[in-house]
C-alpha positions as CSV (number, residue, x, y, z in Angstrom):
1,X,-75.7,-45.0,181.1
2,X,-73.3,-43.4,178.5
3,X,-71.7,-45.5,175.8
4,X,-68.5,-44.3,174.1
5,X,-68.0,-45.5,170.6
6,X,-65.3,-43.9,168.3
7,X,-65.2,-40.8,170.4
8,X,-69.0,-40.3,170.0
9,X,-71.1,-40.2,173.2
10,X,-74.4,-42.0,172.9
11,X,-76.9,-41.1,175.5
12,X,-78.7,-44.2,176.9
13,X,-81.4,-43.7,179.6
14,X,-80.2,-45.3,182.8
15,X,-82.1,-46.3,186.0
16,X,-82.1,-44.0,189.0
17,X,-79.0,-44.3,191.2
18,X,-81.2,-44.9,194.3
19,X,-84.8,-45.4,195.3
20,X,-86.4,-44.4,198.6
21,X,-87.1,-47.3,201.0
22,X,-90.7,-47.7,202.0
23,X,-91.9,-45.9,205.1
24,X,-92.2,-49.3,206.8
25,X,-88.6,-50.1,206.0
26,X,-87.4,-46.8,207.3
27,X,-89.5,-47.2,210.5
28,X,-88.2,-50.7,211.0
29,X,-84.6,-49.5,210.6
30,X,-85.1,-46.7,213.1
31,X,-86.5,-49.2,215.6
32,X,-83.6,-51.5,215.1
33,X,-81.1,-48.6,215.6
34,X,-82.8,-47.7,218.9
35,X,-82.7,-51.4,220.0
36,X,-79.0,-51.8,219.1
37,X,-78.1,-48.6,220.9
38,X,-79.7,-49.9,224.1
39,X,-77.8,-53.1,223.8
40,X,-74.5,-51.2,223.1
41,X,-75.1,-49.1,226.3
42,X,-75.8,-52.1,228.4
43,X,-72.6,-53.5,230.0
44,X,-71.8,-57.0,228.9
45,X,-74.8,-57.1,226.5
46,X,-72.6,-57.8,223.4
47,X,-70.0,-59.9,225.2
48,X,-70.2,-63.3,223.6
49,X,-68.3,-66.2,225.2
50,X,-68.2,-68.3,228.3
51,X,-66.0,-68.7,231.4
52,X,-64.5,-72.0,232.5
53,X,-62.2,-73.1,235.3
54,X,-59.1,-75.2,235.2
55,X,-57.6,-77.0,238.2
56,X,-53.8,-76.9,238.1
57,X,-51.9,-78.4,241.0
58,X,-54.9,-77.9,243.3
59,X,-55.5,-74.3,242.4
60,X,-58.4,-73.0,240.2
61,X,-57.7,-70.7,237.3
62,X,-60.4,-68.9,235.2
63,X,-60.4,-68.5,231.4
64,X,-62.8,-66.9,229.0
65,X,-63.6,-68.8,225.8
66,X,-64.7,-66.9,222.7
67,X,-64.3,-66.8,218.9
68,X,-62.1,-64.2,217.3
69,X,-62.9,-62.3,214.1
70,X,-61.6,-65.1,212.0
71,X,-64.0,-67.6,213.7
72,X,-61.2,-69.4,215.6
73,X,-61.8,-70.4,219.2
74,X,-59.7,-68.5,221.7
75,X,-59.1,-69.0,225.4
76,X,-58.1,-65.8,227.3
77,X,-56.6,-66.2,230.8
78,X,-58.5,-64.1,233.2
79,X,-56.7,-65.0,236.5
80,X,-56.7,-67.2,239.5
81,X,-60.0,-67.7,241.2
82,X,-60.7,-64.7,243.5
83,X,-63.4,-62.4,244.7
84,X,-62.8,-60.1,241.8
85,X,-63.0,-62.8,239.2
86,X,-66.0,-64.4,240.8
87,X,-67.8,-61.0,240.8
88,X,-67.0,-60.6,237.1
89,X,-68.3,-64.0,236.2
90,X,-71.5,-63.4,238.2
91,X,-72.0,-60.0,236.5
92,X,-71.6,-61.4,233.0
93,X,-73.9,-64.4,233.6
94,X,-76.6,-62.3,235.3
95,X,-76.5,-59.8,232.4
96,X,-77.5,-62.3,229.7
97,X,-81.0,-61.8,228.3
98,X,-81.6,-64.3,225.5
99,X,-85.0,-62.7,224.7
100,X,-83.3,-59.4,223.9
101,X,-81.0,-61.2,221.4
102,X,-83.9,-62.9,219.8
103,X,-85.8,-59.6,219.5
104,X,-82.8,-57.9,217.9
105,X,-82.4,-60.7,215.3
106,X,-86.2,-60.7,214.5
107,X,-86.1,-56.9,214.0
108,X,-83.0,-57.2,211.8
109,X,-84.8,-59.9,209.7
110,X,-87.8,-57.7,209.4
111,X,-85.6,-54.8,208.1
112,X,-84.2,-57.2,205.4
113,X,-87.7,-58.4,204.5
114,X,-88.9,-54.8,204.0
115,X,-86.0,-53.9,201.7
116,X,-83.1,-52.8,203.8
117,X,-79.7,-54.2,202.9
118,X,-78.4,-56.8,205.4
119,X,-74.8,-58.1,205.4
120,X,-73.7,-61.6,204.7
121,X,-73.7,-63.5,208.0
122,X,-69.9,-64.2,208.0
123,X,-69.0,-60.6,207.4
124,X,-71.6,-59.3,209.9
125,X,-70.1,-61.5,212.6
126,X,-66.6,-60.0,211.8
127,X,-68.0,-56.5,212.3
128,X,-69.8,-57.5,215.4
129,X,-66.5,-58.9,216.8
130,X,-64.7,-55.7,216.0
131,X,-67.4,-53.9,218.0
132,X,-66.8,-56.4,220.8
133,X,-63.1,-55.5,220.8
134,X,-64.0,-51.8,221.2
135,X,-62.8,-50.6,217.7
136,X,-65.9,-48.5,217.0
137,X,-66.2,-47.0,220.5
138,X,-62.5,-46.0,220.2
139,X,-63.1,-44.2,216.9
140,X,-62.8,-46.8,214.2
141,X,-64.9,-46.4,211.1
142,X,-66.5,-49.0,208.9
143,X,-65.4,-48.5,205.3
144,X,-65.7,-50.3,201.9
145,X,-68.9,-51.6,200.2
146,X,-70.6,-52.5,203.4
147,X,-70.3,-48.9,204.6
148,X,-71.9,-47.7,201.4
149,X,-74.8,-50.2,201.9
150,X,-75.2,-49.2,205.5
151,X,-75.3,-45.5,204.6
152,X,-78.2,-46.4,202.2
153,X,-80.1,-47.9,205.1
154,X,-79.3,-44.9,207.3
155,X,-80.4,-42.4,204.6
156,X,-83.6,-44.3,203.9
157,X,-82.6,-45.4,200.3
158,X,-81.6,-48.5,198.4
159,X,-78.9,-47.8,195.8
160,X,-79.9,-48.5,192.2
161,X,-78.7,-51.8,190.9
162,X,-77.5,-52.6,194.4
163,X,-74.4,-50.4,193.8
164,X,-72.0,-51.1,196.6
165,X,-74.2,-53.6,198.4
166,X,-72.8,-56.8,199.7
167,X,-71.4,-58.9,196.9
168,X,-71.1,-55.8,194.7
169,X,-68.0,-53.7,194.4
170,X,-65.7,-56.3,195.9
171,X,-63.2,-56.2,193.1
172,X,-60.7,-58.9,194.0
173,X,-63.5,-61.6,194.4
174,X,-62.6,-62.0,198.1
175,X,-65.0,-60.5,200.6
176,X,-63.2,-58.4,203.2
177,X,-64.4,-56.0,205.8
178,X,-62.5,-52.7,205.8
179,X,-62.2,-50.4,208.8
180,X,-60.4,-47.1,209.1
181,X,-58.6,-46.3,212.3
182,X,-57.2,-43.0,213.6
183,X,-53.4,-43.1,213.9
184,X,-53.8,-42.4,217.6
185,X,-56.5,-45.1,218.2
186,X,-56.2,-46.5,221.7
187,X,-58.1,-49.3,223.4
188,X,-56.6,-49.0,226.8
189,X,-57.5,-52.3,228.5
190,X,-54.8,-54.9,227.8
191,X,-55.2,-57.6,230.4
192,X,-58.2,-59.9,230.0
193,X,-59.9,-59.2,233.3
194,X,-59.9,-55.4,232.8
195,X,-61.1,-55.8,229.2
196,X,-63.9,-58.1,230.3
197,X,-64.9,-55.8,233.2
198,X,-65.4,-53.1,230.6
199,X,-67.6,-55.4,228.5
200,X,-64.9,-55.8,225.8
201,X,-63.2,-58.8,224.4
202,X,-59.5,-59.1,225.5
203,X,-57.5,-57.1,223.0
204,X,-54.3,-59.1,223.5
205,X,-56.1,-62.1,222.0
206,X,-57.0,-60.2,218.9
207,X,-57.1,-62.8,216.1
208,X,-54.2,-64.8,217.6
209,X,-51.9,-62.0,218.6
210,X,-50.5,-62.2,222.1
211,X,-48.0,-59.8,223.5
212,X,-47.0,-58.6,220.1
213,X,-46.3,-62.1,218.7
214,X,-48.5,-64.1,216.5
215,X,-49.4,-67.5,218.0
216,X,-48.7,-69.7,215.1
217,X,-47.8,-69.3,211.4
218,X,-50.8,-71.6,210.6
219,X,-53.3,-68.9,211.7
220,X,-55.4,-67.7,208.9
221,X,-55.0,-64.2,207.4
222,X,-57.2,-61.6,209.1
223,X,-60.4,-61.3,207.1
224,X,-60.3,-57.5,207.4
225,X,-58.4,-54.6,205.9
226,X,-57.2,-52.1,208.6
227,X,-56.6,-48.7,207.0
228,X,-55.0,-45.5,208.3
229,X,-54.3,-42.1,206.7
230,X,-51.4,-42.0,204.4
231,X,-48.9,-40.2,206.7
232,X,-46.2,-43.0,206.6
233,X,-43.6,-43.2,203.9
234,X,-43.7,-47.0,203.7
235,X,-46.4,-49.1,202.0
236,X,-47.4,-50.7,205.3
237,X,-46.8,-49.7,208.9
238,X,-47.0,-51.6,212.1
239,X,-49.5,-50.5,214.7
240,X,-47.7,-50.7,218.1
241,X,-51.0,-50.8,219.9
242,X,-52.4,-53.8,218.2
243,X,-49.4,-55.6,216.6
244,X,-51.2,-55.8,213.3
245,X,-50.3,-54.6,209.9
246,X,-52.3,-51.6,208.7
247,X,-52.4,-50.0,205.2
248,X,-51.9,-46.3,204.6
249,X,-54.6,-44.8,202.3
250,X,-54.5,-41.4,200.6
251,X,-57.2,-38.9,201.8
252,X,-58.5,-41.4,204.4
253,X,-58.4,-38.7,207.2
254,X,-61.5,-37.0,205.7
255,X,-63.5,-40.2,206.4
256,X,-62.5,-40.3,210.1
257,X,-64.0,-37.0,211.0
258,X,-67.7,-36.0,211.4
259,X,-68.7,-39.6,211.4
260,X,-72.2,-40.9,211.8
261,X,-73.5,-43.6,214.1
262,X,-75.6,-46.3,212.4
263,X,-76.6,-49.9,212.7
264,X,-75.5,-52.8,210.6
265,X,-77.1,-56.1,210.7
266,X,-77.3,-59.7,209.4
267,X,-80.0,-62.2,210.0
268,X,-78.6,-63.1,213.4
269,X,-78.5,-59.6,215.0
270,X,-77.3,-56.1,214.7
271,X,-74.6,-53.8,216.1
272,X,-73.8,-50.1,216.1
273,X,-70.9,-48.8,214.1
274,X,-69.3,-45.5,212.9
275,X,-69.8,-44.6,209.2
276,X,-68.2,-41.9,207.2
277,X,-70.1,-38.7,206.7
278,X,-72.0,-39.2,203.4
279,X,-70.7,-36.0,201.7
280,X,-67.1,-36.8,202.7
281,X,-67.5,-40.3,201.4
282,X,-69.0,-39.0,198.1
283,X,-66.0,-36.8,197.3
284,X,-63.5,-39.3,198.7
285,X,-64.9,-42.0,196.3
286,X,-64.7,-39.4,193.5
287,X,-61.1,-38.6,194.3
288,X,-60.3,-42.3,194.7
289,X,-61.6,-42.9,191.2
290,X,-58.8,-40.7,189.8
291,X,-56.1,-42.8,191.7
292,X,-57.1,-46.2,190.3
293,X,-54.5,-47.4,187.8
294,X,-55.7,-48.4,184.3
295,X,-55.5,-52.1,185.2
296,X,-58.2,-51.6,187.9
297,X,-61.0,-50.3,185.8
298,X,-63.6,-52.2,187.8
299,X,-62.4,-50.5,190.9
300,X,-62.6,-47.1,189.2
301,X,-66.1,-47.8,188.0
302,X,-67.2,-48.9,191.5
303,X,-65.8,-45.8,193.2
304,X,-67.3,-43.6,190.5
305,X,-70.8,-45.1,190.7
306,X,-70.9,-45.0,194.5
307,X,-69.8,-41.4,194.4
308,X,-72.5,-40.6,191.8
309,X,-75.2,-42.2,193.9
310,X,-74.2,-40.2,197.0
311,X,-73.9,-37.0,195.1
312,X,-77.3,-37.4,193.5
313,X,-78.9,-38.0,197.0
314,X,-77.3,-34.8,198.3
315,X,-78.5,-32.8,195.3
316,X,-82.0,-34.2,195.4
317,X,-82.3,-33.5,199.2
318,X,-80.8,-30.0,198.8
319,X,-77.7,-30.8,200.8
320,X,-75.2,-29.1,198.4
321,X,-73.8,-27.2,201.4
322,X,-72.5,-30.5,202.8
323,X,-70.8,-31.2,199.5
324,X,-69.2,-27.7,199.6
325,X,-67.9,-28.2,203.1
326,X,-66.5,-31.6,202.2
327,X,-64.8,-30.1,199.2
328,X,-63.2,-27.4,201.3
329,X,-61.9,-30.1,203.7
330,X,-60.4,-32.1,200.8
331,X,-58.9,-29.0,199.3
332,X,-57.0,-28.5,202.5
333,X,-55.7,-32.1,202.4
334,X,-54.6,-32.2,198.8
335,X,-52.2,-29.7,197.2
336,X,-53.2,-31.0,193.8
337,X,-56.9,-30.6,194.5
338,X,-57.7,-28.4,191.5
339,X,-56.2,-30.8,189.0
340,X,-57.6,-33.8,190.6
341,X,-61.2,-32.5,190.9
342,X,-61.1,-31.5,187.2
343,X,-60.1,-35.0,186.3
344,X,-62.8,-36.5,188.6
345,X,-65.5,-34.2,187.2
346,X,-64.5,-35.2,183.6
347,X,-64.8,-38.9,184.5
348,X,-68.2,-38.3,186.2
349,X,-69.4,-36.3,183.1
350,X,-68.7,-39.2,180.8
351,X,-71.3,-41.3,182.7
352,X,-73.6,-38.7,184.5
353,X,-73.3,-35.3,182.8
354,X,-76.1,-33.6,184.9
355,X,-74.5,-34.7,188.1
356,X,-71.1,-33.5,187.0
357,X,-72.5,-30.1,186.1
358,X,-74.3,-29.8,189.4
359,X,-71.3,-30.9,191.4
360,X,-69.0,-28.5,189.6
361,X,-71.3,-25.6,190.6
362,X,-71.4,-26.8,194.2
363,X,-67.6,-27.0,194.3
364,X,-66.9,-23.7,192.5
């Protein structure tokens, strides 16, 4: 690392920003990805919950019980007992293959044992639920430190000093899952039976929202940050589709294009998500480091180090063309690109001079 003292720069040898995973770890990850894709493509395979019937005034009504992203139990009304509902219940019950779930969990545990980065169980469950609601199939993108860790697995590396891995880079001390969603995100199925027939959890029961109204003020805050591109003038906007507050973020649109499919996992299983393009994320993190106020030095440091690790990977693997393309994209999004990139390169140079020089050449 570089140490600044009275305006003098002292060079101190620092560890590599990433290390290649073993061939066994990379092979295990590839197998897990294949297995998770098969599960994703299988109708009802990831639908976790159970049906139950209630007798009301001599008539039978069917409900679907499940847990939302906050871990709270929900009961979604499916409809009165009918041939359509009975067919749905039979399809779901007949699709359950416990051995498949066990195999997925075992492969995920093998990946972790071999050196891949798994997610804390609570946060993996949240991401798994988001997949169950259809966020990723509709274009949502996993962001934040977990996306950085998942990209490491996908690229076959483990970031040096666990930069950006679970438990690192969460500045406010409160773990939250972050997802980016396009402003036109649409998950069309609104009624429970249609959602369930598509293999999705009922969207109208998303974390306690029902018909645009929250069920009770005692419900816990959503354990996720939902982010959109900064097109709105206000600090927060309301998503009419999901009746949830979302946060506009500058330059986010570059992370919602050219996304990559990858698998994230905890010890209990795995699911497929969308991740930002690594080159786009590298420059996004670099630009984000210039936007962090002085009071958030830890956030600036985290963004800068994650950007540096991704940039180093691209340079080592002769992918500078991807960095150039990402730079052209960001240049079109930001009228102050020239000033901002100079500031970002100066910050990078204070910690990683060779990387800053190589990046400057790639962007010139």
